[in-house]
N, C-alpha and C positions, 0 to 999 in steps of 0.2 A: 885270602877270600871273603868275599863281602855275599853274606847271603840275605835275602829280600821275602818277606813275606807277602805273598800277591794277592791281593783278591778282587772279581771281577770275573776271571779266566771261567768262559762258559762250556770248553771244548778243550781238546788238543789241536785244533787248527790256532786260538786262540795264545796258546803257550809257545807254542811255533812261530805263529808271527811275532811275538816277543820278544823270542828265543834271537832272532834272525836281526829285529832292532838291535837290542842288547849287541851283539856281536858286530852291530857295522860302528859301535862307537869306536874311536881313535883311543889307543890303549888298552883297549879289552881284548885279553888273548883265550879266554874262553870262557863261555857261557854253558848252563843247563838251565832250563824252566821245565819245571814239575808240574804237569796239571793236577794230578792227584794230592799232592802235598802242597801246594798251590805256595810252591817257593823258587826263586829264580836264585841261582849262583852263578857269581861273575869274580872270574881274576882278571890281575891286570891292574894296570896304574892308569884308576879314576876314582873319583871320589864317590862316594854313597850318594852325597845329598842330588848329585847331576845322577847319578841312575836312579833315585826315587821319580825327578822331574819326569824323566824319560817312559818310566815307569806308566807314570800319569800322562803323559800328551801320547801315550797309546791308549788312553780308555781305560787303564786300571788302576787300580790304589794299591800302595805299597808304604810298609812298615819295616 
């Protein structure tokens, strides 16, 4: 599992949108984005750098 700290989400809708985008990636088997803790947990066959790039493409920051 890869856990990312995500900043820039301002509401639960942002988290839902990001979760949908992450879940649509090839190799991803499970995603949980939590607005309250500003985290995204991703399971599957995908590189951390690719996840960070996707989060940033969605308008958020990730580390």
